[in-house]
N, C-alpha and C positions, 0 to 999 in steps of 0.2 A: 393397542399393545396389551397383551395379557401378562400381567406381572407374575402370575403363577407359572407360566410356561417359559418366560424370558427373564432370567435372573441376571445375566451378565452380557456385556457387549464389548466390542473392540475399541481401543483408543490408541492413537499413534503417540509414542513417547520418544524423547530425546534425552540421553544421559551422557554427561561428561565425567569420565572416571579420573580419579587421582593418578591413575597409571599413565594418563596422557592420551587416552583414546575416547572417541565419540562412539556411542552405541545407539542405534535406532532399532526400535522393535514395536510390536503391537502388544499392548497389555490388555488383559481381560479384566474389566472392572464391573462393579455392580451397576445395573441399570438404575438411574436416579429415580427417587420417589419424590414427587413434588410436595412442597410445603403449601400452606393455605393460599399464598399469593404467587405461587410458582407455576410454570408449565414445563412439560417435557417435550422436547422437539426431536423428532426423528430426522436427523440431518440428511438432506438430499443433495446439498452442494456447498462446498467451501473452497475458496480460491487459495492459491499459493502466491502470496504477496512477497516482495523483497523483505518486508519486516518479519514475515513468518520464517523465511530462510535463515535470517539472523539467529533465531532461536533453534530451529530444526537442525541446521548444519553447523552453526557457530563458525569457528575459524579452522575447522578440520580440513585436512588436505584430501578432498574427495577423489582426487586422481589415484590415490592409493587405497581406496575403499575396497573392502571384501565383504562377501555375503555368505552366510551359512544358514542351513535350514531351508524349509520350503513353506509356501503359502503363508498362513497367519503366524507360523512359527519362525519366519525369516528374521534374522538378526544381521544388521549391517554395521560393520566396524571400520572406522577410519582414524588415522593418527592425527594428533594435534601438534603442530610445531612447538617445541619446548619454549621458544621465545614468546609464544602466545598464551601459555597456560596461566600466567598471572591474571590475564583479563578474564579468565574463566573461574576465578577463585570463588565467586559468589554462588556458583551452581554445581560445585564438585559433588559427585556421588548422589545427586538428587535427580530422580527420574521426572522429567517435566513434560506435561501435555502441551500440544502445539495447535495453532490455528486461531487467528484473531477473530475471524468473522465467518458467518455461514447462514444458511437458510434451510428450512424444512417445514414439515407439517406437525402441528401440535397434536400429540397422541395421548397425553394425560395432563390433567390440570388440577390445581388445588381447589379448595372449597369456595374461595372468594368469587364474587360476581365477575371481577375483572379477569381472573384466570379462566373461569368457565366460559366466558365469552369468546375465548380464543380457540376452543376445541375444534379441531378439524381445519383450522385456517393455516395458510402459508404465511410464515413470519420470518423475519431476519433478525439476527442478533449479533452482538459483539461481546467479547469478554474472555477470550482465550479458550483452549481445550475444545476447539470446534472440529479437529480431525478425529472425530469419534462418531459412532453410530447414533448416540443419543446425547443430548445436552439439556440440562436443567437451567432455566433462567427465570428471573422475576418477570411477571406479566408486563409490568410497567417498562421493562427494558427492551421489550420486543417491538419491532417495527412491523405493523400489519400492512400487507401489500394489497393492492386492488385485486378484485376477483379476476381469475384467469392468469395471474402471475405464477410462473413456475419457480421452484427452488433455484434452478440454474440462473434464471433471470434476476432473482433476488439475492444471489450469493454475495455479490460485491456491493452491498448497499451502504456500507459504512466507510471503510478505509479510503478508497479512491474518491467516491463522491463527496464525502465530508472534507477530505483534504483539499480537493479542488475548490469547493465552496469556501473553505477556510482561507485559501489563498486570496480570493477576491475580497473576502470580508476583511482580512488583515490589511490589504491594499487600501480599502476605504477608511478603516479606522486609523491608519497611520498617515492619512492625508496624501496618498499618491493617486495618480489618475490612470495609470497604465502599468502593465507588468511584463516581466520576462520569465520564461520557463525553459528549463533544459531537459534533455531526454524527452522532448516534447511529443514524440509520436507514440508514446506508451498509451495504454488504456486510460490512465489518469490524464495524460496530456490531451488525448482526444476529447475527454469529458470537459476539460478546462476550456478547450477551444469552443465547444458547443455552448458552454455557459457564457463565455465572453461574447460570442456572436449574438446570443439571445439577449444579453444584458447591455450590449453596446459598449463593451470594454475593449480597448486596444490591447492586443497581446502580441509580444515578440516571441516566436518559437525558435529554439536552438536545437538542431538535430545533428546527427553524426554522419549522414550520407544522403545521397540523392533519393534513394528508395523511401527513406523516412520522410523526406521533404514532400514527395508526391502523396504519401498517405494523408498528410495534413492539408495540402492544397486541394485534394479531392473532397475534403469535407468543408472547404470554404475558408481555410486559414489565409490571412492576408500577408502577414509578415513571417517569413520562414528563412532562417539563416543556417547554412550548412557549415559546421565547424571544420569539416575536412576540405572545404573549397579554398583555393588560393586567396580569394578576395573576401574571406570571412569577416575580418575586422571592418573593412569598408562597408560591407553589407549590414553588419550589426550596427555601426554608427548611424548609417542612413535610416535604419528602422527605428533607432532610439530617438533620432531627431524628429522623425515623422510622428511617433507616438507620444513622446515625452515620458517614456517609462523610466521610473527611478527606483523600482523595487523588483527584485528577482528571487525566484525560488529554484535552487540548484539541486538536482537529484544526484549529481555525480560526486560532489564532495571533494575528492582529491583532484590533483592536477592544477592547471593554470586557468581553467575556464572562469571561475569566480572572479579572479583578477582581471581577466579580459573584459568581463561584463562591467566591472567598476570603471575600468579605463575607458570603455566605450561610452558609458553614461557621462563621465567627465568631459569627454570630447564633444558629446552632444550638447551638454550644458554650455560649454565654451563657444560653440558655434553661433550662439545667439547672445553671448555676453556683451555688455556695453563697455565694461571696464576690465582692466587686467589686475589680477592679484597673484602675488607669488605663492600664496597659500592655496590657490586653486579656487574653483567656484564655491559659492555658498549653498548650492543645491545639495541637499542630503541624498546620498545614494546608499541603498541597502540591499545586501544579498543575504538571504536565508538559506542555509544548507539543510535539506530535509531528508537526504538519502546518502548512500555510500556506494554508488556503482563503481567509483574509483576509490580504492582503499588506501591509496598513497597519500603523501602530504599535500595539503592545500598550499599552492604556491602563487604568490602575486608580487608584482613589482609596484612600489608606491608611486604610481604615475597618475593618481586621481585625486590630488589635493588632500584636504583635511576633513571634509564633510562627508563621512562615509561610515558604514558599519557592516560587520559580517558576524553572523551568529547562527544558532541552530533554531529550527522550528519543528515542533511535533504536534500531531493532531490532538492527543488527549489533553495536554496542558492548555492548548488553545480553547478547547470546548469547556474546560473548567473555568477558564478566564471569562468567557462570554456568558456562562450560566445556563441553567436548564431551559429557560424560556426561549432564548435565542437559539440554543441548540435544537429545541423542538421545532422551530421554524425551518431550520435547515433540513432536519429529518423529514418533515412533511413535504418539502420540495422534492427530496430524493424519491419518496414513495410515489408522488404524483407524476414524476417524469422518468420512472424506472425503465420504461421501454423506449425512451427517446434520448434525452440529454445524458442519462446515466446508464445507458445500455452498455454492457461489457461483452467482449468477444474473446473466446477461448480457443487455444490451439488443440486441446484434447481434454476429454473427461477420463479420469483414472480412478481406480479403486484404492483403498488403503493398502492392499497387498501390492498393487502396481507401484505405489509410492515408495516401496522398499526395493524395487528392482533397480540394479545399478545403472542400466541404460536409461531408465526413466529419470532417475536422480540426475544423471548428467544432462538430460534434456531440460528439466525445469530449473536446474542450477545455472544454466547459461545466462539467465536473466536478460535474454535478448529482447530488444524493443519489438513489440508486436506479438510476442509469444507469452501466453499466460495459461497456466494449467489449472484445472478444476478437479477437486477430489469429490467423488460421490462415496461417502463412507459406507453406504449400504449396497454399493454395486457389487454383485457377485458374491455377497456374503449372506448366509442365512442367519436369522436371529438366533437359531439354535446351534450354529456352528461352534 
């Protein structure tokens, strides 16, 4: 990259205005200049994760979105329901960069040996503002990939892989021996299945239809329960008895599924109970909500005794809790197995300009299982544009 020729680059921004509208646009920002311990990455691939959509689109009603301008000058506007504006108070009139993670080639580096050692290498990073042509990161924060790895293969190195590994690590640390996962046919869910199969962990997968069930069975999943099937609860209880799973990670959040899982765990515990207690079993049952595919209230009937818990789980606090040494071990595993256990599959690769087309927004905002979009910020865009 020639700093004299290339002074600015494009970055996708999300703005919530006090007037009650969401505005998406491409901002032209200075190309970063690395400090002594930094590197500049020309981003070649960055995924659209559900957590990214939460910042990018917020709570706007995208069915009423409109677009003006063309190409890199496109501006998308969508109304935000008045009842939801209070939740946006912390970001009003602040143009925010988007994109949790991504990968690309190091094109500039600071003077330190660690930074210089990354010149020309494909690296992955996390830290926000990845929906941009260039991103500056500390060399120590970059994950170096094996030779021959492409930015597209490395793009999803952090959020899904470390979340899946974090689930199994949480299971071990809290004394459980098997786990349950919902929305299980997603990219993350498929990674989790591969981890559990490789590590000998029993996993109960909950999906929403037969097509999703087939996806998992085709990669070797043993216990798959379809929540749309008439015999769902019976299938779930049978799987919980077989595995002894007492911890679940729920991507849906709203609705009655979390309660059904706790009820199933209690039924499984009582199936082998030797004595009766009106307070239910003494087996602790835990559900962690880590996503919000269903934005409605979480509903459950108290039919699972008194030994239970429900709470939230997020990746960053978990990594902070286990510390840099243990996090480093997880990152090293991801790098070593990036083309196998942690391989991601994408519906389509789009450009920054594509990301502002209304029909494309509608596609990636569906958040459908098995559909995942990849942004190549430099696709179809000249550095001099």
